[in-house]
C-alpha positions as CSV (number, residue, x, y, z in Angstrom):
1,M,-92.4,-14.7,122.9
2,G,-89.7,-13.4,120.7
3,I,-86.1,-12.9,119.8
4,R,-84.3,-9.8,120.8
5,V,-81.3,-8.6,118.7
6,N,-78.5,-7.2,120.7
7,L,-76.3,-6.3,117.7
8,D,-76.0,-2.7,118.9
9,V,-74.6,-3.8,122.2
10,M,-71.9,-6.0,120.7
11,M,-71.0,-3.3,118.2
12,A,-70.6,-0.8,121.1
13,K,-68.4,-3.3,123.0
14,R,-66.2,-3.8,120.0
15,K,-66.2,-0.1,119.2
16,M,-67.4,-0.8,115.6
17,S,-69.6,1.4,113.5
18,L,-72.5,0.2,111.4
19,G,-70.5,1.1,108.3
20,E,-67.4,-0.8,109.4
21,L,-69.5,-3.9,110.2
22,A,-71.4,-3.7,107.0
23,D,-68.1,-3.5,105.0
24,S,-66.6,-6.4,107.0
25,V,-69.7,-8.6,106.6
26,G,-70.4,-7.7,103.0
27,I,-74.0,-6.5,103.3
28,T,-75.5,-3.1,103.0
29,Q,-75.8,-0.7,105.9
30,A,-79.6,-0.6,105.3
31,N,-79.9,-4.4,105.7
32,L,-77.7,-4.3,108.7
33,S,-79.7,-1.5,110.2
34,I,-82.9,-3.6,109.8
35,L,-81.3,-6.4,111.7
36,K,-79.9,-4.0,114.4
37,T,-83.3,-2.4,115.1
38,G,-85.0,-5.8,115.4
39,K,-87.2,-5.4,112.4
40,A,-85.7,-8.3,110.5
41,K,-87.9,-11.4,110.2
42,A,-85.0,-13.8,109.4
43,I,-81.2,-14.0,109.1
44,R,-79.1,-16.3,107.0
45,F,-76.7,-18.5,108.9
46,S,-73.9,-17.3,106.6
47,T,-74.7,-13.7,107.5
48,L,-74.8,-14.5,111.2
49,E,-71.5,-16.4,110.9
50,A,-69.9,-13.3,109.2
51,I,-71.2,-11.0,111.9
52,C,-69.9,-13.2,114.7
53,R,-66.6,-13.5,112.9
54,A,-66.3,-9.7,112.5
55,L,-67.4,-9.0,116.1
56,E,-65.5,-12.0,117.6
57,C,-68.6,-13.2,119.4
58,Q,-71.1,-16.1,119.6
59,P,-74.6,-16.1,118.1
60,G,-76.0,-16.0,121.6
61,D,-74.2,-12.7,122.2
62,I,-76.3,-11.2,119.4
63,L,-79.6,-13.1,119.6
64,E,-81.6,-13.5,122.8
65,F,-84.9,-15.4,123.4
66,F,-87.5,-13.7,125.7
67,D,-90.8,-14.9,126.9
68,D,-93.5,-12.3,127.7
């Protein structure tokens, strides 16, 4: 079981670069990259809210549950 992060998919749909999103959200590109690659162990709701606001999407568009 796990959570898949589809941040790269939403960024591509919105034609937004990692740098643009990082600037918009107010976090470093390195931290955003950790989230994008699925290596993050947690995310603050405030960060998730800022990402959803910047990408004009819902949390479910970014995070997906999967069962092995």
